[in-house]
ZAPA-328808 format. One line per 3 residues: number of its first residue (from 1); for each residue z, y, x of C-alpha. Coordinates in nm, 2 decimals. Each point is the difference from the previous one (the first is absolute). Layout:
<nuvexs>
NUM = Z,Y,X ~ ...
</nuvexs>
This chain:
<nuvexs>
1 = 0.00,0.00,0.00 ~ -0.10,0.34,0.14 ~ 0.22,0.31,0.02
4 = -0.17,0.17,-0.29 ~ 0.02,-0.31,-0.22 ~ 0.37,-0.03,0.08
7 = 0.05,0.37,-0.09 ~ -0.21,0.01,-0.32 ~ 0.09,-0.36,-0.11
10 = -0.22,-0.25,-0.18 ~ -0.09,0.04,-0.37 ~ 0.28,-0.11,-0.23
13 = -0.25,-0.08,-0.28 ~ -0.10,-0.34,0.13 ~ 0.36,-0.14,0.00
16 = 0.05,0.18,-0.33 ~ -0.28,-0.20,-0.15 ~ 0.14,-0.32,0.16
19 = 0.32,0.07,-0.18 ~ -0.19,0.06,-0.32 ~ -0.17,-0.34,0.04
22 = 0.33,-0.17,0.05 ~ 0.15,0.17,-0.30 ~ -0.29,-0.11,-0.22
25 = 0.06,-0.36,0.13 ~ 0.34,0.02,-0.16 ~ -0.15,0.12,-0.32
28 = -0.27,-0.27,0.00 ~ 0.29,-0.26,0.01 ~ 0.09,0.12,-0.35
31 = -0.29,-0.21,-0.14 ~ 0.11,-0.34,0.13 ~ 0.36,0.08,-0.09
34 = -0.10,0.06,-0.36 ~ -0.23,-0.30,0.00 ~ 0.29,-0.22,0.10
37 = 0.24,0.17,-0.24 ~ -0.23,-0.10,-0.28 ~ -0.04,-0.35,0.13
40 = 0.38,-0.02,0.05 ~ -0.04,-0.10,0.36 ~ 0.33,0.15,0.12
43 = -0.01,-0.18,0.34 ~ -0.33,0.18,0.07 ~ 0.15,0.33,-0.11
46 = 0.27,-0.05,0.27 ~ -0.27,-0.06,0.26 ~ -0.19,0.31,-0.11
49 = 0.32,0.20,0.01 ~ 0.04,-0.09,0.37 ~ -0.36,0.09,0.06
52 = 0.05,0.33,-0.17 ~ 0.31,0.07,0.21 ~ -0.19,-0.07,0.32
55 = -0.29,0.22,-0.10 ~ 0.22,0.29,-0.10 ~ 0.19,-0.03,0.33
58 = -0.34,0.02,0.18 ~ -0.07,0.31,-0.19 ~ 0.34,0.14,0.10
61 = -0.08,-0.07,0.37 ~ -0.33,0.19,-0.02 ~ 0.18,0.28,-0.17
64 = 0.27,0.02,0.27 ~ -0.25,-0.02,0.29 ~ -0.21,0.27,-0.16
67 = 0.29,0.23,-0.06 ~ 0.11,-0.05,0.37 ~ -0.35,0.09,0.12
70 = -0.02,0.31,-0.23 ~ 0.26,0.18,0.21 ~ -0.23,-0.04,0.30
73 = -0.31,0.14,-0.17 ~ -0.10,0.37,0.03 ~ -0.26,0.22,-0.17
76 = -0.03,-0.24,-0.29 ~ -0.22,0.12,-0.29 ~ 0.29,-0.09,-0.23
79 = 0.37,0.08,0.06 ~ 0.22,-0.28,0.14 ~ 0.24,0.05,-0.30
82 = -0.28,-0.03,-0.25 ~ -0.13,-0.32,0.16 ~ 0.34,-0.14,0.01
85 = 0.06,0.07,-0.37 ~ -0.34,-0.14,-0.09 ~ 0.09,-0.31,0.19
88 = 0.33,-0.03,-0.19 ~ -0.16,0.03,-0.34 ~ -0.25,-0.26,0.10
91 = 0.28,-0.23,0.12 ~ 0.18,0.03,-0.33 ~ -0.29,-0.19,-0.16
94 = 0.07,-0.31,0.21 ~ 0.38,0.04,-0.08 ~ -0.07,-0.01,-0.37
97 = -0.23,-0.30,0.03 ~ 0.28,-0.18,0.19 ~ 0.25,0.09,-0.27
100 = -0.21,-0.19,-0.25 ~ -0.01,-0.31,0.21 ~ 0.38,0.02,0.04
103 = 0.05,0.03,-0.38 ~ -0.21,-0.31,-0.06 ~ 0.23,-0.20,0.22
106 = 0.32,0.11,-0.19 ~ -0.07,-0.19,-0.32 ~ -0.25,-0.26,-0.12
109 = -0.13,0.22,-0.28 ~ -0.27,-0.15,-0.22 ~ -0.29,0.21,-0.12
112 = -0.09,-0.08,-0.36 ~ -0.37,-0.08,-0.06 ~ -0.06,0.29,-0.23
115 = 0.12,0.25,0.27 ~ -0.21,-0.13,0.29 ~ -0.32,0.18,-0.06
118 = 0.17,0.34,-0.03 ~ 0.21,-0.07,0.31 ~ -0.28,-0.11,0.23
121 = -0.22,0.29,-0.11 ~ 0.28,0.24,0.10 ~ 0.05,-0.17,0.34
124 = -0.37,0.01,0.07 ~ -0.02,0.37,-0.07 ~ 0.30,0.06,0.23
127 = -0.19,-0.18,0.28 ~ -0.31,0.20,-0.08 ~ 0.19,0.33,0.05
130 = 0.12,-0.12,0.34 ~ -0.35,-0.11,0.10 ~ -0.14,0.35,-0.08
133 = 0.26,0.15,0.23 ~ -0.09,-0.24,0.28 ~ -0.37,0.11,-0.03
136 = 0.13,0.36,0.01 ~ 0.21,-0.06,0.31 ~ -0.31,-0.14,0.18
139 = -0.17,0.34,-0.04 ~ 0.28,0.20,0.17 ~ -0.14,-0.04,0.35
142 = -0.34,0.13,-0.11 ~ 0.14,0.31,-0.18 ~ 0.23,0.07,0.29
145 = -0.29,0.00,0.24 ~ -0.18,0.24,-0.23 ~ 0.31,0.23,0.02
148 = 0.09,-0.07,-0.36 ~ -0.30,0.20,-0.13 ~ -0.34,-0.08,-0.15
151 = -0.14,-0.24,-0.26 ~ 0.22,-0.29,0.13 ~ 0.31,0.19,-0.11
154 = -0.15,0.07,-0.34 ~ -0.06,-0.37,-0.04 ~ 0.36,-0.09,0.10
157 = 0.13,0.25,-0.25 ~ -0.21,-0.17,-0.27 ~ 0.14,-0.34,0.12
160 = 0.35,0.14,-0.04 ~ -0.07,0.10,-0.35 ~ -0.14,-0.35,-0.07
163 = 0.33,-0.15,0.13 ~ 0.18,0.22,-0.25 ~ -0.22,-0.14,-0.28
166 = 0.06,-0.36,0.11 ~ 0.38,0.05,0.02 ~ -0.01,0.15,-0.36
169 = -0.18,-0.32,-0.11 ~ 0.27,-0.21,0.17 ~ 0.26,0.20,-0.20
172 = -0.18,-0.07,-0.32 ~ -0.01,-0.37,0.07 ~ 0.36,0.00,0.10
175 = 0.09,0.16,-0.34 ~ -0.21,-0.25,-0.18 ~ 0.17,-0.29,0.17
178 = 0.34,0.15,-0.07 ~ -0.08,0.06,-0.37 ~ -0.11,-0.36,-0.03
181 = 0.31,-0.15,0.15 ~ 0.23,0.23,-0.20 ~ -0.17,-0.11,-0.32
184 = 0.11,-0.35,0.09 ~ 0.37,0.08,0.01 ~ 0.07,-0.26,-0.26
187 = -0.15,-0.27,0.22 ~ 0.11,0.11,0.35 ~ 0.36,0.01,0.13
190 = 0.14,0.32,0.14 ~ -0.01,-0.11,0.36 ~ -0.37,-0.09,-0.02
193 = -0.07,0.34,-0.15 ~ 0.20,0.16,0.28 ~ -0.20,-0.17,0.27
196 = -0.33,0.10,-0.17 ~ 0.13,0.36,0.02 ~ 0.07,-0.05,0.37
199 = -0.36,-0.13,0.04 ~ -0.13,0.32,-0.16 ~ 0.22,0.22,0.21
202 = -0.09,-0.14,0.34 ~ -0.37,-0.06,-0.07 ~ -0.03,0.35,-0.15
205 = 0.16,0.13,0.32 ~ -0.28,-0.16,0.20 ~ -0.27,0.19,-0.18
208 = 0.22,0.32,-0.02 ~ 0.06,0.00,0.37 ~ -0.37,-0.05,0.07
211 = -0.08,0.30,-0.22 ~ 0.28,0.20,0.17 ~ -0.15,-0.08,0.34
214 = -0.34,0.12,-0.11 ~ 0.14,0.32,-0.16 ~ 0.18,0.08,0.33
217 = -0.33,-0.03,0.18 ~ -0.15,0.24,-0.25 ~ 0.28,0.25,0.08
220 = -0.08,-0.04,0.38 ~ -0.37,0.06,-0.06 ~ 0.05,0.31,-0.21
223 = 0.20,0.16,0.28 ~ -0.30,-0.02,0.23
</nuvexs>
């Protein structure tokens, strides 16, 4: 590494995208977790919980290494504090996904047949929100190289708006699932309903945190 490279530092946007990929790996694990919840394979859920925990830990390691390196980078196109906050919001997505895996291990809750379609549509929409954010994170290096100006930034702002729409759709599906299981109070015990509420809370947080990350990026861009 040359003297100038040591002084200016390497771009933080490549490891930021690596972190985004690892975070989305956590979110992608929601799908097999739900599949095994529906098939009542609780042993497999335990395995997937351990896989989720490892993946979330790997995301944490990337986050820690990037934060350590930020203090050594100068003349960044984005402030160190802003990058650190963006990273924290992004990391919250993985934390929420892991929370769902943990909740599934606490009780062998059965999903009634009539709720399964609403639930799986909700989960797939949550994953979709995270996927959109991953695509957005991939573009950060490009817009940083362009000095956060130009048509690329306009496209990113449009992508951020789209993430907001996708998160809104996830909210609608969450409410549909909730209305459905509350309408079955005469068939479901109180503990089962409580766990379905927990599912809604943590899965909704995955989508909400993805939108929060995107909105924070919009705030950064509008300062430029």
